[in-house]
C-alpha atoms as a printed R data frame, in Angstrom:
    type eleno elety resid chain resno      x       y       z
1   ATOM     1    CA   UNK     A     1 49.397   9.359   6.217
2   ATOM     2    CA   UNK     A     2 51.983   6.629   5.888
3   ATOM     3    CA   UNK     A     3 55.505   7.740   4.977
4   ATOM     4    CA   UNK     A     4 58.852   6.136   4.165
5   ATOM     5    CA   UNK     A     5 62.172   6.922   2.556
6   ATOM     6    CA   UNK     A     6 62.222   6.042  -1.142
7   ATOM     7    CA   UNK     A     7 64.806   3.472  -2.234
8   ATOM     8    CA   UNK     A     8 65.323   4.799  -5.767
9   ATOM     9    CA   UNK     A     9 63.894   7.956  -7.368
10  ATOM    10    CA   UNK     A    10 61.960   7.764 -10.629
11  ATOM    11    CA   UNK     A    11 63.330   9.133 -13.850
12  ATOM    12    CA   UNK     A    12 60.142  10.470 -15.425
13  ATOM    13    CA   UNK     A    13 62.075  11.515 -18.509
14  ATOM    14    CA   UNK     A    14 62.440   7.828 -19.287
15  ATOM    15    CA   UNK     A    15 59.533   5.576 -20.280
16  ATOM    16    CA   UNK     A    16 57.240   4.726 -17.366
17  ATOM    17    CA   UNK     A    17 53.631   3.547 -17.370
18  ATOM    18    CA   UNK     A    18 50.667   5.028 -15.501
19  ATOM    19    CA   UNK     A    19 47.297   3.323 -15.854
20  ATOM    20    CA   UNK     A    20 43.779   3.227 -14.486
21  ATOM    21    CA   UNK     A    21 41.870  -0.042 -14.470
22  ATOM    22    CA   UNK     A    22 38.108  -0.324 -14.014
23  ATOM    23    CA   UNK     A    23 37.523  -3.716 -12.358
24  ATOM    24    CA   UNK     A    24 33.979  -3.121 -10.990
25  ATOM    25    CA   UNK     A    25 34.855  -4.026  -7.397
26  ATOM    26    CA   UNK     A    26 37.637  -5.344  -5.195
27  ATOM    27    CA   UNK     A    27 35.342  -6.029  -2.255
28  ATOM    28    CA   UNK     A    28 34.746  -9.714  -3.027
29  ATOM    29    CA   UNK     A    29 36.755 -12.492  -1.443
30  ATOM    30    CA   UNK     A    30 39.855 -13.201  -3.509
31  ATOM    31    CA   UNK     A    31 39.369 -10.265  -5.883
32  ATOM    32    CA   UNK     A    32 42.525  -8.477  -4.763
33  ATOM    33    CA   UNK     A    33 44.586 -11.644  -5.205
34  ATOM    34    CA   UNK     A    34 43.145 -12.147  -8.684
35  ATOM    35    CA   UNK     A    35 44.021  -8.576  -9.655
36  ATOM    36    CA   UNK     A    36 47.619  -8.899  -8.472
37  ATOM    37    CA   UNK     A    37 47.969 -12.183 -10.364
38  ATOM    38    CA   UNK     A    38 46.643 -10.518 -13.517
39  ATOM    39    CA   UNK     A    39 49.019  -7.577 -13.149
40  ATOM    40    CA   UNK     A    40 51.936  -9.912 -12.486
41  ATOM    41    CA   UNK     A    41 51.106 -11.848 -15.655
42  ATOM    42    CA   UNK     A    42 50.807  -8.604 -17.602
43  ATOM    43    CA   UNK     A    43 54.189  -7.447 -16.367
44  ATOM    44    CA   UNK     A    44 55.781 -10.796 -17.163
45  ATOM    45    CA   UNK     A    45 54.303 -10.764 -20.669
46  ATOM    46    CA   UNK     A    46 55.567  -7.292 -21.520
47  ATOM    47    CA   UNK     A    47 58.950  -7.367 -19.810
48  ATOM    48    CA   UNK     A    48 59.913 -11.031 -19.935
49  ATOM    49    CA   UNK     A    49 60.531 -11.202 -16.214
50  ATOM    50    CA   UNK     A    50 58.490 -11.617 -13.076
51  ATOM    51    CA   UNK     A    51 58.904 -10.389  -9.530
52  ATOM    52    CA   UNK     A    52 55.553 -10.207  -7.771
53  ATOM    53    CA   UNK     A    53 57.245  -9.392  -4.459
54  ATOM    54    CA   UNK     A    54 58.059  -5.972  -5.900
55  ATOM    55    CA   UNK     A    55 54.406  -4.960  -6.060
56  ATOM    56    CA   UNK     A    56 53.078  -2.593  -3.433
57  ATOM    57    CA   UNK     A    57 49.375  -2.447  -2.776
58  ATOM    58    CA   UNK     A    58 47.429   0.325  -1.092
59  ATOM    59    CA   UNK     A    59 43.669   0.681  -0.685
60  ATOM    60    CA   UNK     A    60 41.343   3.473   0.351
61  ATOM    61    CA   UNK     A    61 38.832   2.806   3.107
62  ATOM    62    CA   UNK     A    62 36.439   0.807   0.941
63  ATOM    63    CA   UNK     A    63 36.942   1.224  -2.777
64  ATOM    64    CA   UNK     A    64 39.886   2.656  -4.702
65  ATOM    65    CA   UNK     A    65 43.238   0.939  -4.815
66  ATOM    66    CA   UNK     A    66 46.739   1.677  -6.051
67  ATOM    67    CA   UNK     A    67 49.206  -0.960  -7.185
68  ATOM    68    CA   UNK     A    68 52.798   0.154  -7.748
69  ATOM    69    CA   UNK     A    69 55.356  -1.966  -9.564
70  ATOM    70    CA   UNK     A    70 58.976  -1.081 -10.339
71  ATOM    71    CA   UNK     A    71 60.175   1.585 -10.662
72  ATOM    72    CA   UNK     A    72 57.265   3.202  -8.773
73  ATOM    73    CA   UNK     A    73 57.238   0.887  -5.765
74  ATOM    74    CA   UNK     A    74 60.871   1.804  -5.046
75  ATOM    75    CA   UNK     A    75 60.100   5.539  -5.265
76  ATOM    76    CA   UNK     A    76 57.022   5.592  -2.989
77  ATOM    77    CA   UNK     A    77 57.427   8.042  -0.112
78  ATOM    78    CA   UNK     A    78 53.887   8.293   1.288
79  ATOM    79    CA   UNK     A    79 50.298   7.264   0.737
80  ATOM    80    CA   UNK     A    80 47.012   8.381   2.252
81  ATOM    81    CA   UNK     A    81 43.564   6.775   1.964
82  ATOM    82    CA   UNK     A    82 41.165   9.722   2.012
83  ATOM    83    CA   UNK     A    83 37.685   8.238   1.520
84  ATOM    84    CA   UNK     A    84 35.957   5.337  -0.188
85  ATOM    85    CA   UNK     A    85 36.438   7.281  -3.453
86  ATOM    86    CA   UNK     A    86 39.876   8.870  -3.072
87  ATOM    87    CA   UNK     A    87 43.438   7.782  -2.406
88  ATOM    88    CA   UNK     A    88 46.668   9.790  -2.676
89  ATOM    89    CA   UNK     A    89 50.290   8.642  -2.997
90  ATOM    90    CA   UNK     A    90 53.564  10.510  -3.489
91  ATOM    91    CA   UNK     A    91 56.623   9.316  -5.393
92  ATOM    92    CA   UNK     A    92 60.152  10.700  -5.493
93  ATOM    93    CA   UNK     A    93 61.661  11.466  -8.882
94  ATOM    94    CA   UNK     A    94 65.061  12.875  -9.778
95  ATOM    95    CA   UNK     A    95 63.909  16.490  -9.797
96  ATOM    96    CA   UNK     A    96 61.129  16.482  -7.184
97  ATOM    97    CA   UNK     A    97 57.962  14.496  -6.574
98  ATOM    98    CA   UNK     A    98 55.013  13.057  -8.474
99  ATOM    99    CA   UNK     A    99 51.702  12.911  -6.607
100 ATOM   100    CA   UNK     A   100 49.083  10.430  -7.789
101 ATOM   101    CA   UNK     A   101 45.426  10.822  -6.804
102 ATOM   102    CA   UNK     A   102 43.236   7.776  -7.463
103 ATOM   103    CA   UNK     A   103 39.570   8.720  -7.896
104 ATOM   104    CA   UNK     A   104 36.215   7.043  -8.428
105 ATOM   105    CA   UNK     A   105 33.521   9.606  -9.234
106 ATOM   106    CA   UNK     A   106 29.793   8.981  -8.655
107 ATOM   107    CA   UNK     A   107 27.827   7.678 -11.632
108 ATOM   108    CA   UNK     A   108 25.674  10.026 -13.703
109 ATOM   109    CA   UNK     A   109 22.373   9.098 -11.929
110 ATOM   110    CA   UNK     A   110 23.815   9.971  -8.468
111 ATOM   111    CA   UNK     A   111 22.222  12.904  -6.653
112 ATOM   112    CA   UNK     A   112 23.792  16.376  -6.591
113 ATOM   113    CA   UNK     A   113 24.741  16.094  -2.913
114 ATOM   114    CA   UNK     A   114 26.842  12.978  -3.559
115 ATOM   115    CA   UNK     A   115 28.529  14.532  -6.587
116 ATOM   116    CA   UNK     A   116 29.174  17.830  -4.806
117 ATOM   117    CA   UNK     A   117 30.722  16.019  -1.838
118 ATOM   118    CA   UNK     A   118 33.040  14.041  -4.110
119 ATOM   119    CA   UNK     A   119 34.267  17.016  -6.133
120 ATOM   120    CA   UNK     A   120 34.671  19.199  -3.049
121 ATOM   121    CA   UNK     A   121 36.867  16.549  -1.474
122 ATOM   122    CA   UNK     A   122 38.763  15.968  -4.722
123 ATOM   123    CA   UNK     A   123 39.395  19.709  -5.031
124 ATOM   124    CA   UNK     A   124 40.640  19.911  -1.450
125 ATOM   125    CA   UNK     A   125 42.952  16.950  -2.075
126 ATOM   126    CA   UNK     A   126 44.267  18.541  -5.280
127 ATOM   127    CA   UNK     A   127 44.927  21.819  -3.475
128 ATOM   128    CA   UNK     A   128 46.971  19.943  -0.879
129 ATOM   129    CA   UNK     A   129 49.463  18.751  -3.512
130 ATOM   130    CA   UNK     A   130 52.722  20.724  -3.155
131 ATOM   131    CA   UNK     A   131 52.972  23.279  -6.002
132 ATOM   132    CA   UNK     A   132 56.221  21.880  -7.398
133 ATOM   133    CA   UNK     A   133 54.940  18.280  -7.586
134 ATOM   134    CA   UNK     A   134 53.779  16.732 -10.846
135 ATOM   135    CA   UNK     A   135 50.083  15.932 -10.158
136 ATOM   136    CA   UNK     A   136 48.439  12.955 -11.855
137 ATOM   137    CA   UNK     A   137 44.799  12.084 -11.216
138 ATOM   138    CA   UNK     A   138 43.825   8.563 -12.280
139 ATOM   139    CA   UNK     A   139 40.413   6.983 -12.199
140 ATOM   140    CA   UNK     A   140 36.878   6.378 -13.307
141 ATOM   141    CA   UNK     A   141 35.150   9.750 -13.658
142 ATOM   142    CA   UNK     A   142 31.991   8.324 -15.235
143 ATOM   143    CA   UNK     A   143 32.286  11.241 -17.659
144 ATOM   144    CA   UNK     A   144 33.033  11.550 -21.362
145 ATOM   145    CA   UNK     A   145 35.450  14.244 -22.617
146 ATOM   146    CA   UNK     A   146 33.067  15.850 -25.114
147 ATOM   147    CA   UNK     A   147 34.699  18.412 -27.422
148 ATOM   148    CA   UNK     A   148 31.774  20.777 -26.791
149 ATOM   149    CA   UNK     A   149 32.882  21.260 -23.200
150 ATOM   150    CA   UNK     A   150 35.586  23.902 -23.367
151 ATOM   151    CA   UNK     A   151 37.709  26.043 -25.619
152 ATOM   152    CA   UNK     A   152 40.400  26.871 -23.075
153 ATOM   153    CA   UNK     A   153 42.768  23.970 -23.633
154 ATOM   154    CA   UNK     A   154 41.317  21.521 -21.101
155 ATOM   155    CA   UNK     A   155 39.820  19.229 -23.741
156 ATOM   156    CA   UNK     A   156 41.888  18.604 -26.865
157 ATOM   157    CA   UNK     A   157 40.800  18.015 -30.463
158 ATOM   158    CA   UNK     A   158 40.457  14.223 -30.133
159 ATOM   159    CA   UNK     A   159 37.602  13.872 -27.646
160 ATOM   160    CA   UNK     A   160 34.478  11.711 -27.648
161 ATOM   161    CA   UNK     A   161 30.972  11.275 -26.330
162 ATOM   162    CA   UNK     A   162 27.894  13.337 -25.590
163 ATOM   163    CA   UNK     A   163 28.069  16.006 -22.910
164 ATOM   164    CA   UNK     A   164 26.343  15.299 -19.585
165 ATOM   165    CA   UNK     A   165 26.387  16.574 -15.988
166 ATOM   166    CA   UNK     A   166 29.408  14.484 -15.029
167 ATOM   167    CA   UNK     A   167 31.302  15.854 -18.040
168 ATOM   168    CA   UNK     A   168 30.574  19.415 -16.920
169 ATOM   169    CA   UNK     A   169 31.717  18.670 -13.388
170 ATOM   170    CA   UNK     A   170 34.952  17.012 -14.518
171 ATOM   171    CA   UNK     A   171 35.916  19.883 -16.801
172 ATOM   172    CA   UNK     A   172 34.939  22.496 -14.191
173 ATOM   173    CA   UNK     A   173 37.213  20.737 -11.704
174 ATOM   174    CA   UNK     A   174 40.057  20.734 -14.258
175 ATOM   175    CA   UNK     A   175 39.571  24.447 -14.935
176 ATOM   176    CA   UNK     A   176 39.718  25.284 -11.235
177 ATOM   177    CA   UNK     A   177 43.109  23.600 -10.837
178 ATOM   178    CA   UNK     A   178 44.762  24.271 -14.233
179 ATOM   179    CA   UNK     A   179 44.451  20.630 -15.227
180 ATOM   180    CA   UNK     A   180 43.872  19.062 -18.641
181 ATOM   181    CA   UNK     A   181 42.737  15.744 -20.135
182 ATOM   182    CA   UNK     A   182 45.912  14.634 -21.971
183 ATOM   183    CA   UNK     A   183 44.154  11.711 -23.657
184 ATOM   184    CA   UNK     A   184 42.120  14.138 -25.752
185 ATOM   185    CA   UNK     A   185 45.331  15.463 -27.308
186 ATOM   186    CA   UNK     A   186 46.273  12.088 -28.845
187 ATOM   187    CA   UNK     A   187 44.632  10.817 -32.022
188 ATOM   188    CA   UNK     A   188 43.702   7.162 -31.474
189 ATOM   189    CA   UNK     A   189 41.717   4.356 -33.018
190 ATOM   190    CA   UNK     A   190 38.430   3.772 -31.202
191 ATOM   191    CA   UNK     A   191 39.693   0.398 -29.967
192 ATOM   192    CA   UNK     A   192 42.400   2.370 -28.128
193 ATOM   193    CA   UNK     A   193 39.859   4.808 -26.682
194 ATOM   194    CA   UNK     A   194 36.913   3.025 -25.041
195 ATOM   195    CA   UNK     A   195 37.270   2.079 -21.364
196 ATOM   196    CA   UNK     A   196 33.689   0.913 -20.697
197 ATOM   197    CA   UNK     A   197 31.395  -1.423 -22.619
198 ATOM   198    CA   UNK     A   198 27.713  -1.916 -21.830
199 ATOM   199    CA   UNK     A   199 26.210  -5.359 -21.469
200 ATOM   200    CA   UNK     A   200 24.192  -4.592 -24.620
201 ATOM   201    CA   UNK     A   201 27.407  -5.194 -26.561
202 ATOM   202    CA   UNK     A   202 27.264  -1.939 -28.517
203 ATOM   203    CA   UNK     A   203 27.360   1.029 -26.109
204 ATOM   204    CA   UNK     A   204 30.919   2.184 -25.485
205 ATOM   205    CA   UNK     A   205 32.342   5.123 -23.541
206 ATOM   206    CA   UNK     A   206 35.620   6.777 -22.661
207 ATOM   207    CA   UNK     A   207 34.818   7.211 -18.981
208 ATOM   208    CA   UNK     A   208 38.176   6.501 -17.307
209 ATOM   209    CA   UNK     A   209 40.795   9.230 -17.472
210 ATOM   210    CA   UNK     A   210 44.289  10.302 -16.497
211 ATOM   211    CA   UNK     A   211 44.436  14.021 -15.701
212 ATOM   212    CA   UNK     A   212 47.464  16.246 -15.198
213 ATOM   213    CA   UNK     A   213 48.507  19.888 -15.087
214 ATOM   214    CA   UNK     A   214 48.692  21.760 -18.404
215 ATOM   215    CA   UNK     A   215 52.376  22.548 -17.962
216 ATOM   216    CA   UNK     A   216 53.137  18.823 -17.497
217 ATOM   217    CA   UNK     A   217 51.283  17.726 -20.652
218 ATOM   218    CA   UNK     A   218 54.587  17.238 -22.466
219 ATOM   219    CA   UNK     A   219 55.514  14.368 -20.143
220 ATOM   220    CA   UNK     A   220 52.870  12.201 -21.857
221 ATOM   221    CA   UNK     A   221 54.266  10.641 -25.034
222 ATOM   222    CA   UNK     A   222 51.563   8.014 -25.566
223 ATOM   223    CA   UNK     A   223 48.009   7.464 -24.324
224 ATOM   224    CA   UNK     A   224 45.885   4.457 -25.205
225 ATOM   225    CA   UNK     A   225 43.503   1.820 -23.885
226 ATOM   226    CA   UNK     A   226 44.570  -1.826 -23.839
């Protein structure tokens, strides 16, 4: 695990952005540079200023990545690549810490052994988060948050999709760790919901998610896809 002293703590009571971006792969030559350029342009467009040197970039062993821009890059205290599907980072805020886990779950056709290994490791990583931290899990879970999945507050009233094995596994994981899917508690237009489009031009899914603890649900004031 890499560690450092944070320059400036976050104020999570003020507006900050957390996002997950499904970009297929970052393994190709130049892909990482292209992503940083796109994020820099996005930041410049929304804020009117540009400072690409402020970005911090971390990658897991093969797959997942985390890009932190201000104020997050100044609050980073540690990061740990765990596997080709998991990465964890910790940020200082004014009243404690926020721990982000970046995840890429196996696709629905993957075998049970692969899925079990992923969720076992994700559960172990989640259990390692200090109890007073705000946990945020970001990533592609290849699972839709069907409203038929639970009646215990994990999935809210604004869900989507048809239940499958990956959906069951995602919600079971959330139940084990007192986590919820905050996106399902916000009513949105479909254009602000779908995170994956098939090449057939018509199939759409809400397969990427941000997950947090039930008691921290109130920190989320908006949730949408751009």
